[in-house]
PyMOL Python script that loads the backbone (N, CA, C, O; Angstrom):
from pymol import cmd

cmd.read_pdbstr("""\
ATOM      1  N   MET A   1       0.901  -1.202   0.279  1.00  0.00           N
ATOM      2  CA  MET A   1      -0.014  -0.201  -0.121  1.00  0.00           C
ATOM      3  C   MET A   1       0.559   1.457   0.161  1.00  0.00           C
ATOM      4  O   MET A   1       0.661   1.852   1.322  1.00  0.00           O
ATOM      5  N   ASP A   2       0.862   2.228  -0.835  1.00  0.00           N
ATOM      6  CA  ASP A   2       1.483   3.054  -0.926  1.00  0.00           C
ATOM      7  C   ASP A   2       0.867   4.239  -0.183  1.00  0.00           C
ATOM      8  O   ASP A   2      -0.340   4.255   0.055  1.00  0.00           O
ATOM      9  N   PHE A   3       1.783   5.354   0.232  1.00  0.00           N
ATOM     10  CA  PHE A   3       1.133   6.181   1.183  1.00  0.00           C
ATOM     11  C   PHE A   3      -0.003   6.955   0.821  1.00  0.00           C
ATOM     12  O   PHE A   3      -0.676   7.382   1.759  1.00  0.00           O
ATOM     13  N   ARG A   4      -0.416   7.268  -0.510  1.00  0.00           N
ATOM     14  CA  ARG A   4      -1.462   8.027  -1.062  1.00  0.00           C
ATOM     15  C   ARG A   4      -2.767   6.868  -0.392  1.00  0.00           C
ATOM     16  O   ARG A   4      -3.575   7.094   0.509  1.00  0.00           O
ATOM     17  N   GLU A   5      -2.653   6.097  -0.898  1.00  0.00           N
ATOM     18  CA  GLU A   5      -3.532   4.420  -0.176  1.00  0.00           C
ATOM     19  C   GLU A   5      -3.732   4.818   1.418  1.00  0.00           C
ATOM     20  O   GLU A   5      -4.747   5.293   1.929  1.00  0.00           O
ATOM     21  N   ASN A   6      -2.702   4.549   1.943  1.00  0.00           N
ATOM     22  CA  ASN A   6      -2.531   4.709   3.268  1.00  0.00           C
ATOM     23  C   ASN A   6      -3.121   6.043   3.954  1.00  0.00           C
ATOM     24  O   ASN A   6      -3.492   5.964   5.125  1.00  0.00           O
ATOM     25  N   LYS A   7      -3.202   7.048   3.386  1.00  0.00           N
ATOM     26  CA  LYS A   7      -4.019   8.230   3.542  1.00  0.00           C
ATOM     27  C   LYS A   7      -5.777   8.254   3.631  1.00  0.00           C
ATOM     28  O   LYS A   7      -6.702   8.679   4.323  1.00  0.00           O
ATOM     29  N   LEU A   8      -5.466   7.434   2.340  1.00  0.00           N
ATOM     30  CA  LEU A   8      -7.106   6.919   2.269  1.00  0.00           C
ATOM     31  C   LEU A   8      -7.836   6.267   3.045  1.00  0.00           C
ATOM     32  O   LEU A   8      -9.018   6.486   3.307  1.00  0.00           O
ATOM     33  N   GLU A   9      -7.024   5.278   3.518  1.00  0.00           N
ATOM     34  CA  GLU A   9      -7.300   4.363   4.255  1.00  0.00           C
ATOM     35  C   GLU A   9      -7.702   4.863   5.549  1.00  0.00           C
ATOM     36  O   GLU A   9      -8.865   4.679   5.908  1.00  0.00           O
ATOM     37  N   ILE A  10      -6.635   5.658   6.521  1.00  0.00           N
ATOM     38  CA  ILE A  10      -6.900   6.536   7.552  1.00  0.00           C
ATOM     39  C   ILE A  10      -8.026   7.196   7.369  1.00  0.00           C
ATOM     40  O   ILE A  10      -8.719   7.343   8.375  1.00  0.00           O
ATOM     41  N   ARG A  11      -8.480   7.720   6.190  1.00  0.00           N
ATOM     42  CA  ARG A  11      -9.759   8.405   6.725  1.00  0.00           C
ATOM     43  C   ARG A  11     -10.976   7.775   6.474  1.00  0.00           C
ATOM     44  O   ARG A  11     -12.089   8.086   6.899  1.00  0.00           O
ATOM     45  N   ARG A  12     -10.611   6.743   5.647  1.00  0.00           N
ATOM     46  CA  ARG A  12     -12.176   5.561   5.671  1.00  0.00           C
ATOM     47  C   ARG A  12     -12.154   5.134   7.521  1.00  0.00           C
ATOM     48  O   ARG A  12     -13.102   5.285   8.292  1.00  0.00           O
ATOM     49  N   ILE A  13     -11.008   4.677   7.804  1.00  0.00           N
ATOM     50  CA  ILE A  13     -11.096   4.159   9.434  1.00  0.00           C
ATOM     51  C   ILE A  13     -11.766   5.306  10.128  1.00  0.00           C
ATOM     52  O   ILE A  13     -12.788   5.038  10.760  1.00  0.00           O
ATOM     53  N   ALA A  14     -11.304   6.656  10.101  1.00  0.00           N
ATOM     54  CA  ALA A  14     -12.048   7.687  10.511  1.00  0.00           C
ATOM     55  C   ALA A  14     -13.400   7.631  10.614  1.00  0.00           C
ATOM     56  O   ALA A  14     -14.019   7.400  11.653  1.00  0.00           O
ATOM     57  N   ASP A  15     -14.014   7.912   9.184  1.00  0.00           N
ATOM     58  CA  ASP A  15     -15.093   7.741   9.069  1.00  0.00           C
ATOM     59  C   ASP A  15     -15.636   6.548   9.284  1.00  0.00           C
ATOM     60  O   ASP A  15     -16.778   6.931   9.541  1.00  0.00           O
ATOM     61  N   PHE A  16     -15.689   5.171   9.389  1.00  0.00           N
ATOM     62  CA  PHE A  16     -16.032   3.812   9.634  1.00  0.00           C
ATOM     63  C   PHE A  16     -16.176   4.300  11.703  1.00  0.00           C
ATOM     64  O   PHE A  16     -17.059   3.781  12.387  1.00  0.00           O
ATOM     65  N   LEU A  17     -15.389   5.079  12.170  1.00  0.00           N
ATOM     66  CA  LEU A  17     -15.617   4.811  13.537  1.00  0.00           C
ATOM     67  C   LEU A  17     -16.807   5.960  13.653  1.00  0.00           C
ATOM     68  O   LEU A  17     -17.793   5.744  14.357  1.00  0.00           O
ATOM     69  N   LEU A  18     -16.694   6.833  13.132  1.00  0.00           N
ATOM     70  CA  LEU A  18     -17.992   7.985  13.447  1.00  0.00           C
ATOM     71  C   LEU A  18     -19.367   7.184  12.823  1.00  0.00           C
ATOM     72  O   LEU A  18     -20.469   7.344  13.348  1.00  0.00           O
ATOM     73  N   GLN A  19     -19.214   6.521  11.932  1.00  0.00           N
ATOM     74  CA  GLN A  19     -20.353   5.447  11.340  1.00  0.00           C
ATOM     75  C   GLN A  19     -20.897   4.271  12.452  1.00  0.00           C
ATOM     76  O   GLN A  19     -21.887   3.569  12.248  1.00  0.00           O
ATOM     77  N   GLY A  20     -20.139   4.211  13.533  1.00  0.00           N
ATOM     78  CA  GLY A  20     -20.241   3.394  14.132  1.00  0.00           C
ATOM     79  C   GLY A  20     -19.928   1.917  13.512  1.00  0.00           C
ATOM     80  O   GLY A  20     -20.595   1.003  13.997  1.00  0.00           O
ATOM     81  N   ARG A  21     -19.113   1.626  12.629  1.00  0.00           N
ATOM     82  CA  ARG A  21     -18.772   0.324  11.993  1.00  0.00           C
ATOM     83  C   ARG A  21     -17.462   0.281  12.684  1.00  0.00           C
ATOM     84  O   ARG A  21     -16.511   0.767  12.071  1.00  0.00           O
ATOM     85  N   ILE A  22     -17.204  -0.348  14.161  1.00  0.00           N
ATOM     86  CA  ILE A  22     -16.227  -0.581  14.778  1.00  0.00           C
ATOM     87  C   ILE A  22     -15.382  -1.468  14.552  1.00  0.00           C
ATOM     88  O   ILE A  22     -14.170  -1.337  14.382  1.00  0.00           O
ATOM     89  N   GLY A  23     -16.068  -2.477  14.544  1.00  0.00           N
ATOM     90  CA  GLY A  23     -15.346  -4.178  14.170  1.00  0.00           C
ATOM     91  C   GLY A  23     -14.539  -3.506  12.514  1.00  0.00           C
ATOM     92  O   GLY A  23     -13.327  -3.419  12.320  1.00  0.00           O
ATOM     93  N   GLU A  24     -15.471  -3.178  11.682  1.00  0.00           N
ATOM     94  CA  GLU A  24     -14.765  -2.790  10.678  1.00  0.00           C
ATOM     95  C   GLU A  24     -13.204  -1.716  10.438  1.00  0.00           C
ATOM     96  O   GLU A  24     -12.171  -1.757   9.770  1.00  0.00           O
ATOM     97  N   ALA A  25     -13.803  -0.894  11.366  1.00  0.00           N
ATOM     98  CA  ALA A  25     -12.514   0.032  11.651  1.00  0.00           C
ATOM     99  C   ALA A  25     -11.427  -0.541  12.077  1.00  0.00           C
ATOM    100  O   ALA A  25     -10.383  -0.625  11.430  1.00  0.00           O
ATOM    101  N   ASN A  26     -11.667  -1.068  13.462  1.00  0.00           N
ATOM    102  CA  ASN A  26     -10.443  -1.522  14.259  1.00  0.00           C
ATOM    103  C   ASN A  26      -9.728  -2.633  13.470  1.00  0.00           C
ATOM    104  O   ASN A  26      -8.543  -2.886  13.689  1.00  0.00           O
ATOM    105  N   SER A  27     -10.318  -3.170  12.723  1.00  0.00           N
ATOM    106  CA  SER A  27      -9.937  -4.642  11.810  1.00  0.00           C
ATOM    107  C   SER A  27      -8.986  -3.783  10.597  1.00  0.00           C
ATOM    108  O   SER A  27      -7.809  -4.108  10.442  1.00  0.00           O
ATOM    109  N   ARG A  28      -9.498  -2.858   9.906  1.00  0.00           N
ATOM    110  CA  ARG A  28      -8.333  -1.920   9.232  1.00  0.00           C
ATOM    111  C   ARG A  28      -7.521  -1.526  10.011  1.00  0.00           C
ATOM    112  O   ARG A  28      -6.334  -1.760   9.782  1.00  0.00           O
ATOM    113  N   TRP A  29      -7.826  -0.955  10.933  1.00  0.00           N
ATOM    114  CA  TRP A  29      -6.247  -0.642  11.726  1.00  0.00           C
ATOM    115  C   TRP A  29      -5.432  -1.023  11.770  1.00  0.00           C
ATOM    116  O   TRP A  29      -4.338  -0.734  11.285  1.00  0.00           O
ATOM    117  N   ASN A  30      -5.879  -1.997  12.553  1.00  0.00           N
ATOM    118  CA  ASN A  30      -4.686  -3.284  12.611  1.00  0.00           C
ATOM    119  C   ASN A  30      -4.042  -3.659  11.395  1.00  0.00           C
ATOM    120  O   ASN A  30      -2.887  -4.083  11.430  1.00  0.00           O
ATOM    121  N   ASN A  31      -4.674  -3.546  10.314  1.00  0.00           N
ATOM    122  CA  ASN A  31      -3.881  -3.914   9.434  1.00  0.00           C
ATOM    123  C   ASN A  31      -3.208  -2.726   9.086  1.00  0.00           C
ATOM    124  O   ASN A  31      -2.050  -2.975   8.751  1.00  0.00           O
ATOM    125  N   LEU A  32      -3.529  -1.377   9.031  1.00  0.00           N
ATOM    126  CA  LEU A  32      -2.608  -0.735   8.604  1.00  0.00           C
ATOM    127  C   LEU A  32      -1.286  -0.277   9.488  1.00  0.00           C
ATOM    128  O   LEU A  32      -0.269   0.284   9.080  1.00  0.00           O
ATOM    129  N   LEU A  33      -1.619  -0.688  10.804  1.00  0.00           N
ATOM    130  CA  LEU A  33      -0.214  -0.604  11.764  1.00  0.00           C
ATOM    131  C   LEU A  33       0.767  -1.185  10.892  1.00  0.00           C
ATOM    132  O   LEU A  33       1.776  -0.504  10.706  1.00  0.00           O
ATOM    133  N   GLY A  34       0.681  -2.417  10.257  1.00  0.00           N
ATOM    134  CA  GLY A  34       2.142  -2.729   9.779  1.00  0.00           C
ATOM    135  C   GLY A  34       2.759  -2.101   8.732  1.00  0.00           C
ATOM    136  O   GLY A  34       3.963  -2.295   8.564  1.00  0.00           O
ATOM    137  N   ASN A  35       2.057  -1.278   7.893  1.00  0.00           N
ATOM    138  CA  ASN A  35       2.450  -0.120   6.955  1.00  0.00           C
ATOM    139  C   ASN A  35       2.779   0.931   7.512  1.00  0.00           C
ATOM    140  O   ASN A  35       3.447   1.754   6.885  1.00  0.00           O
ATOM    141  N   LEU A  36       2.365   1.176   8.917  1.00  0.00           N
ATOM    142  CA  LEU A  36       2.979   2.308   9.148  1.00  0.00           C
ATOM    143  C   LEU A  36       4.058   2.339   9.986  1.00  0.00           C
ATOM    144  O   LEU A  36       4.678   3.398  10.088  1.00  0.00           O
ATOM    145  N   ALA A  37       4.501   1.077  10.795  1.00  0.00           N
ATOM    146  CA  ALA A  37       5.537   0.411  11.341  1.00  0.00           C
ATOM    147  C   ALA A  37       6.887   0.718  10.107  1.00  0.00           C
ATOM    148  O   ALA A  37       7.949   1.314  10.288  1.00  0.00           O
ATOM    149  N   GLY A  38       6.430   0.151   9.023  1.00  0.00           N
ATOM    150  CA  GLY A  38       7.576  -0.048   8.082  1.00  0.00           C
ATOM    151  C   GLY A  38       7.901   1.635   7.764  1.00  0.00           C
ATOM    152  O   GLY A  38       9.089   1.890   7.960  1.00  0.00           O
ATOM    153  N   PHE A  39       7.291   2.518   7.429  1.00  0.00           N
ATOM    154  CA  PHE A  39       7.164   4.044   7.205  1.00  0.00           C
ATOM    155  C   PHE A  39       8.024   4.329   8.102  1.00  0.00           C
ATOM    156  O   PHE A  39       9.189   4.656   7.879  1.00  0.00           O
ATOM    157  N   MET A  40       7.452   4.211   9.274  1.00  0.00           N
ATOM    158  CA  MET A  40       8.771   4.627  10.440  1.00  0.00           C
ATOM    159  C   MET A  40      10.217   4.372  10.738  1.00  0.00           C
ATOM    160  O   MET A  40      11.113   5.000  11.302  1.00  0.00           O
ATOM    161  N   ARG A  41      10.095   3.134  10.104  1.00  0.00           N
ATOM    162  CA  ARG A  41      11.555   2.551  10.146  1.00  0.00           C
ATOM    163  C   ARG A  41      12.131   4.008   9.235  1.00  0.00           C
ATOM    164  O   ARG A  41      13.070   4.630   9.731  1.00  0.00           O
ATOM    165  N   GLY A  42      11.692   4.360   8.277  1.00  0.00           N
ATOM    166  CA  GLY A  42      12.702   4.903   7.724  1.00  0.00           C
ATOM    167  C   GLY A  42      12.934   6.497   7.998  1.00  0.00           C
ATOM    168  O   GLY A  42      13.716   7.184   7.340  1.00  0.00           O
ATOM    169  N   LEU A  43      12.040   7.025   9.193  1.00  0.00           N
ATOM    170  CA  LEU A  43      12.380   7.949   9.654  1.00  0.00           C
ATOM    171  C   LEU A  43      13.637   8.429  10.494  1.00  0.00           C
ATOM    172  O   LEU A  43      14.367   7.567  10.983  1.00  0.00           O
ATOM    173  N   ASP A  44      13.888   9.648  10.662  1.00  0.00           N
ATOM    174  CA  ASP A  44      14.740  10.112  11.663  1.00  0.00           C
ATOM    175  C   ASP A  44      14.584   9.594  12.913  1.00  0.00           C
ATOM    176  O   ASP A  44      13.644   8.807  13.027  1.00  0.00           O
ATOM    177  N   GLU A  45      15.360   9.852  14.059  1.00  0.00           N
ATOM    178  CA  GLU A  45      14.957   9.542  15.407  1.00  0.00           C
ATOM    179  C   GLU A  45      14.079  10.439  16.005  1.00  0.00           C
ATOM    180  O   GLU A  45      13.093   9.926  16.533  1.00  0.00           O
ATOM    181  N   THR A  46      14.195  11.746  16.059  1.00  0.00           N
ATOM    182  CA  THR A  46      13.204  12.743  16.184  1.00  0.00           C
ATOM    183  C   THR A  46      11.821  12.234  15.851  1.00  0.00           C
ATOM    184  O   THR A  46      11.012  11.909  16.719  1.00  0.00           O
ATOM    185  N   SER A  47      11.571  12.176  14.452  1.00  0.00           N
ATOM    186  CA  SER A  47      10.230  12.086  13.607  1.00  0.00           C
ATOM    187  C   SER A  47       9.452  10.618  14.612  1.00  0.00           C
ATOM    188  O   SER A  47       8.381  10.626  15.218  1.00  0.00           O
ATOM    189  N   GLN A  48      10.594   9.332  14.454  1.00  0.00           N
ATOM    190  CA  GLN A  48       9.977   8.462  15.376  1.00  0.00           C
ATOM    191  C   GLN A  48       9.405   8.507  16.865  1.00  0.00           C
ATOM    192  O   GLN A  48       8.841   7.539  17.375  1.00  0.00           O
ATOM    193  N   GLN A  49       9.592   9.647  17.471  1.00  0.00           N
ATOM    194  CA  GLN A  49       9.349   9.596  18.548  1.00  0.00           C
ATOM    195  C   GLN A  49       8.303  10.371  18.470  1.00  0.00           C
ATOM    196  O   GLN A  49       7.461  10.079  19.320  1.00  0.00           O
ATOM    197  N   LYS A  50       7.990  11.325  17.726  1.00  0.00           N
ATOM    198  CA  LYS A  50       6.878  12.157  17.198  1.00  0.00           C
ATOM    199  C   LYS A  50       5.493  11.126  16.946  1.00  0.00           C
ATOM    200  O   LYS A  50       4.352  11.101  17.407  1.00  0.00           O
ATOM    201  N   ALA A  51       6.173  10.397  16.070  1.00  0.00           N
ATOM    202  CA  ALA A  51       5.050   9.397  15.568  1.00  0.00           C
ATOM    203  C   ALA A  51       4.529   8.558  16.798  1.00  0.00           C
ATOM    204  O   ALA A  51       3.331   8.386  17.024  1.00  0.00           O
ATOM    205  N   LEU A  52       5.552   8.054  17.568  1.00  0.00           N
ATOM    206  CA  LEU A  52       4.817   7.310  18.631  1.00  0.00           C
ATOM    207  C   LEU A  52       4.259   7.496  19.816  1.00  0.00           C
ATOM    208  O   LEU A  52       3.809   6.656  20.596  1.00  0.00           O
ATOM    209  N   VAL A  53       4.355   9.378  19.958  1.00  0.00           N
ATOM    210  CA  VAL A  53       3.227   9.617  20.743  1.00  0.00           C
ATOM    211  C   VAL A  53       2.018   9.718  20.108  1.00  0.00           C
ATOM    212  O   VAL A  53       0.975   9.479  20.718  1.00  0.00           O
ATOM    213  N   VAL A  54       2.033  10.085  18.804  1.00  0.00           N
ATOM    214  CA  VAL A  54       0.721  10.069  18.290  1.00  0.00           C
ATOM    215  C   VAL A  54       0.114   8.907  18.172  1.00  0.00           C
ATOM    216  O   VAL A  54      -1.050   8.930  18.573  1.00  0.00           O
ATOM    217  N   LEU A  55       0.653   7.464  17.588  1.00  0.00           N
ATOM    218  CA  LEU A  55       0.199   6.207  17.983  1.00  0.00           C
ATOM    219  C   LEU A  55      -0.291   5.624  18.921  1.00  0.00           C
ATOM    220  O   LEU A  55      -1.180   4.773  18.946  1.00  0.00           O
ATOM    221  N   LYS A  56       0.670   6.376  20.225  1.00  0.00           N
ATOM    222  CA  LYS A  56       0.026   5.884  21.698  1.00  0.00           C
ATOM    223  C   LYS A  56      -1.280   6.416  21.778  1.00  0.00           C
ATOM    224  O   LYS A  56      -2.252   5.774  22.177  1.00  0.00           O
ATOM    225  N   ASN A  57      -1.302   7.690  21.368  1.00  0.00           N
ATOM    226  CA  ASN A  57      -2.758   8.363  21.591  1.00  0.00           C
ATOM    227  C   ASN A  57      -3.418   7.553  21.225  1.00  0.00           C
ATOM    228  O   ASN A  57      -4.160   7.067  22.079  1.00  0.00           O
ATOM    229  N   ILE A  58      -3.494   7.048  19.948  1.00  0.00           N
ATOM    230  CA  ILE A  58      -4.705   6.896  19.037  1.00  0.00           C
ATOM    231  C   ILE A  58      -5.111   5.270  19.635  1.00  0.00           C
ATOM    232  O   ILE A  58      -6.265   4.863  19.496  1.00  0.00           O
ATOM    233  N   LEU A  59      -4.235   4.560  20.184  1.00  0.00           N
ATOM    234  CA  LEU A  59      -4.054   3.072  20.380  1.00  0.00           C
ATOM    235  C   LEU A  59      -4.629   3.412  22.076  1.00  0.00           C
ATOM    236  O   LEU A  59      -5.409   2.504  22.367  1.00  0.00           O
ATOM    237  N   ASN A  60      -4.511   4.263  23.077  1.00  0.00           N
ATOM    238  CA  ASN A  60      -5.186   4.717  23.756  1.00  0.00           C
ATOM    239  C   ASN A  60      -6.628   4.545  23.976  1.00  0.00           C
ATOM    240  O   ASN A  60      -7.328   4.013  24.838  1.00  0.00           O
ATOM    241  N   GLN A  61      -6.832   5.246  22.785  1.00  0.00           N
ATOM    242  CA  GLN A  61      -8.442   6.093  22.305  1.00  0.00           C
ATOM    243  C   GLN A  61      -8.986   4.713  22.104  1.00  0.00           C
ATOM    244  O   GLN A  61     -10.029   4.503  22.724  1.00  0.00           O
ATOM    245  N   GLN A  62      -8.500   3.668  21.344  1.00  0.00           N
ATOM    246  CA  GLN A  62      -9.000   2.544  21.140  1.00  0.00           C
ATOM    247  C   GLN A  62      -9.274   1.682  22.162  1.00  0.00           C
ATOM    248  O   GLN A  62     -10.326   1.050  22.264  1.00  0.00           O
ATOM    249  N   GLN A  63      -8.183   1.633  23.063  1.00  0.00           N
ATOM    250  CA  GLN A  63      -8.253   1.025  24.250  1.00  0.00           C
ATOM    251  C   GLN A  63      -9.556   0.844  25.228  1.00  0.00           C
ATOM    252  O   GLN A  63     -10.165  -0.075  25.775  1.00  0.00           O
ATOM    253  N   THR A  64      -9.641   2.813  25.078  1.00  0.00           N
ATOM    254  CA  THR A  64     -10.685   3.184  25.871  1.00  0.00           C
ATOM    255  C   THR A  64     -12.256   3.268  25.041  1.00  0.00           C
ATOM    256  O   THR A  64     -13.308   3.656  25.549  1.00  0.00           O
ATOM    257  N   GLN A  65     -12.048   2.786  23.637  1.00  0.00           N
ATOM    258  CA  GLN A  65     -13.377   2.995  22.920  1.00  0.00           C
ATOM    259  C   GLN A  65     -13.631   4.103  22.971  1.00  0.00           C
ATOM    260  O   GLN A  65     -14.844   4.312  22.956  1.00  0.00           O
ATOM    261  N   ASP A  66     -12.907   5.113  23.037  1.00  0.00           N
ATOM    262  CA  ASP A  66     -13.559   6.685  22.523  1.00  0.00           C
ATOM    263  C   ASP A  66     -13.245   6.856  20.828  1.00  0.00           C
ATOM    264  O   ASP A  66     -12.269   7.280  20.208  1.00  0.00           O
ATOM    265  N   TRP A  67     -14.157   6.481  20.544  1.00  0.00           N
ATOM    266  CA  TRP A  67     -14.302   6.231  19.037  1.00  0.00           C
ATOM    267  C   TRP A  67     -14.464   7.872  18.023  1.00  0.00           C
ATOM    268  O   TRP A  67     -14.119   8.042  16.853  1.00  0.00           O
ATOM    269  N   VAL A  68     -15.007   8.735  18.837  1.00  0.00           N
ATOM    270  CA  VAL A  68     -14.881  10.394  18.343  1.00  0.00           C
ATOM    271  C   VAL A  68     -13.340  10.454  18.576  1.00  0.00           C
ATOM    272  O   VAL A  68     -12.477  10.354  17.704  1.00  0.00           O
ATOM    273  N   ALA A  69     -13.158  10.632  19.897  1.00  0.00           N
ATOM    274  CA  ALA A  69     -11.346  11.184  19.885  1.00  0.00           C
ATOM    275  C   ALA A  69     -10.731  10.233  19.041  1.00  0.00           C
ATOM    276  O   ALA A  69      -9.640  10.700  18.713  1.00  0.00           O
ATOM    277  N   MET A  70     -10.913   9.093  18.520  1.00  0.00           N
ATOM    278  CA  MET A  70      -9.831   8.073  17.976  1.00  0.00           C
ATOM    279  C   MET A  70     -10.171   8.694  16.510  1.00  0.00           C
ATOM    280  O   MET A  70      -9.162   8.928  15.845  1.00  0.00           O
ATOM    281  N   SER A  71     -11.254   8.965  15.967  1.00  0.00           N
ATOM    282  CA  SER A  71     -11.366   9.211  14.664  1.00  0.00           C
ATOM    283  C   SER A  71     -10.825  10.863  14.530  1.00  0.00           C
ATOM    284  O   SER A  71     -10.500  11.171  13.383  1.00  0.00           O
ATOM    285  N   ASP A  72     -10.712  11.815  15.443  1.00  0.00           N
ATOM    286  CA  ASP A  72     -10.189  13.114  15.204  1.00  0.00           C
ATOM    287  C   ASP A  72      -8.542  12.804  15.383  1.00  0.00           C
ATOM    288  O   ASP A  72      -7.693  13.472  14.793  1.00  0.00           O
ATOM    289  N   ALA A  73      -8.214  11.659  16.311  1.00  0.00           N
ATOM    290  CA  ALA A  73      -6.780  11.593  16.158  1.00  0.00           C
ATOM    291  C   ALA A  73      -6.035  11.053  15.121  1.00  0.00           C
ATOM    292  O   ALA A  73      -4.804  11.028  15.110  1.00  0.00           O
ATOM    293  N   LEU A  74      -6.909  10.529  14.065  1.00  0.00           N
ATOM    294  CA  LEU A  74      -6.480   9.907  13.066  1.00  0.00           C
ATOM    295  C   LEU A  74      -6.195  11.127  11.759  1.00  0.00           C
ATOM    296  O   LEU A  74      -5.147  11.375  11.164  1.00  0.00           O
ATOM    297  N   ASN A  75      -7.481  11.702  11.618  1.00  0.00           N
ATOM    298  CA  ASN A  75      -7.664  12.756  10.961  1.00  0.00           C
ATOM    299  C   ASN A  75      -6.698  14.355  11.193  1.00  0.00           C
ATOM    300  O   ASN A  75      -6.236  15.218  10.447  1.00  0.00           O
ATOM    301  N   TYR A  76      -6.739  14.147  12.381  1.00  0.00           N
ATOM    302  CA  TYR A  76      -6.199  15.834  12.990  1.00  0.00           C
ATOM    303  C   TYR A  76      -4.825  15.865  13.544  1.00  0.00           C
ATOM    304  O   TYR A  76      -4.200  16.871  13.877  1.00  0.00           O
ATOM    305  N   GLU A  77      -4.371  14.426  13.607  1.00  0.00           N
ATOM    306  CA  GLU A  77      -2.828  14.431  14.246  1.00  0.00           C
ATOM    307  C   GLU A  77      -2.022  13.496  13.654  1.00  0.00           C
ATOM    308  O   GLU A  77      -0.802  13.645  13.710  1.00  0.00           O
ATOM    309  N   LEU A  78      -2.561  12.455  13.037  1.00  0.00           N
ATOM    310  CA  LEU A  78      -1.752  11.488  12.305  1.00  0.00           C
ATOM    311  C   LEU A  78      -1.788  11.877  10.932  1.00  0.00           C
ATOM    312  O   LEU A  78      -0.658  11.898  10.445  1.00  0.00           O
ATOM    313  N   LEU A  79      -2.594  12.155  10.236  1.00  0.00           N
ATOM    314  CA  LEU A  79      -2.820  12.475   8.745  1.00  0.00           C
ATOM    315  C   LEU A  79      -1.814  13.853   8.718  1.00  0.00           C
ATOM    316  O   LEU A  79      -1.081  13.942   7.733  1.00  0.00           O
ATOM    317  N   PRO A  80      -1.763  14.575   9.405  1.00  0.00           N
ATOM    318  CA  PRO A  80      -0.904  16.069   9.165  1.00  0.00           C
ATOM    319  C   PRO A  80       0.468  15.608   9.566  1.00  0.00           C
ATOM    320  O   PRO A  80       1.497  15.927   8.969  1.00  0.00           O
ATOM    321  N   PHE A  81       0.397  14.756  10.725  1.00  0.00           N
ATOM    322  CA  PHE A  81       1.889  14.033  10.633  1.00  0.00           C
ATOM    323  C   PHE A  81       2.532  13.449   9.598  1.00  0.00           C
ATOM    324  O   PHE A  81       3.699  13.632   9.254  1.00  0.00           O
ATOM    325  N   LEU A  82       1.795  12.803   9.159  1.00  0.00           N
ATOM    326  CA  LEU A  82       2.335  11.735   7.851  1.00  0.00           C
ATOM    327  C   LEU A  82       2.678  13.020   6.739  1.00  0.00           C
ATOM    328  O   LEU A  82       3.808  13.152   6.267  1.00  0.00           O
ATOM    329  N   GLU A  83       1.823  13.712   6.480  1.00  0.00           N
ATOM    330  CA  GLU A  83       2.098  14.438   5.365  1.00  0.00           C
ATOM    331  C   GLU A  83       3.066  15.351   5.369  1.00  0.00           C
ATOM    332  O   GLU A  83       3.361  15.920   4.318  1.00  0.00           O
ATOM    333  N   SER A  84       3.871  15.702   6.845  1.00  0.00           N
ATOM    334  CA  SER A  84       4.844  16.478   7.124  1.00  0.00           C
ATOM    335  C   SER A  84       5.803  15.821   7.073  1.00  0.00           C
ATOM    336  O   SER A  84       6.747  16.610   7.041  1.00  0.00           O
ATOM    337  N   SER A  85       6.311  14.398   7.032  1.00  0.00           N
ATOM    338  CA  SER A  85       7.225  13.763   7.210  1.00  0.00           C
ATOM    339  C   SER A  85       7.609  13.288   5.999  1.00  0.00           C
ATOM    340  O   SER A  85       8.595  12.557   5.907  1.00  0.00           O
TER     341      SER A  85
END
""", "prot")
cmd.dss("prot")
cmd.show_as("cartoon", "prot")
cmd.util.cbc("prot")
cmd.orient("prot")
């Protein structure tokens, strides 16, 4: 999956969360994490640390089942980070 496809998938996941399609969103998110791990390996250490903070926040929201916050974090934290890296 290339960078553009990853961005589209992140937007799709965020939309699914807001639509209440939680199972599908979580499944897609778990699949996407592998792609993001590969992307992060190519970043410098400072950028990796920033990415870990964003991802940790999103995973915490997933664990607490705060779907609206997770959707917002995907759209307004993860996507801007990926676009700036």
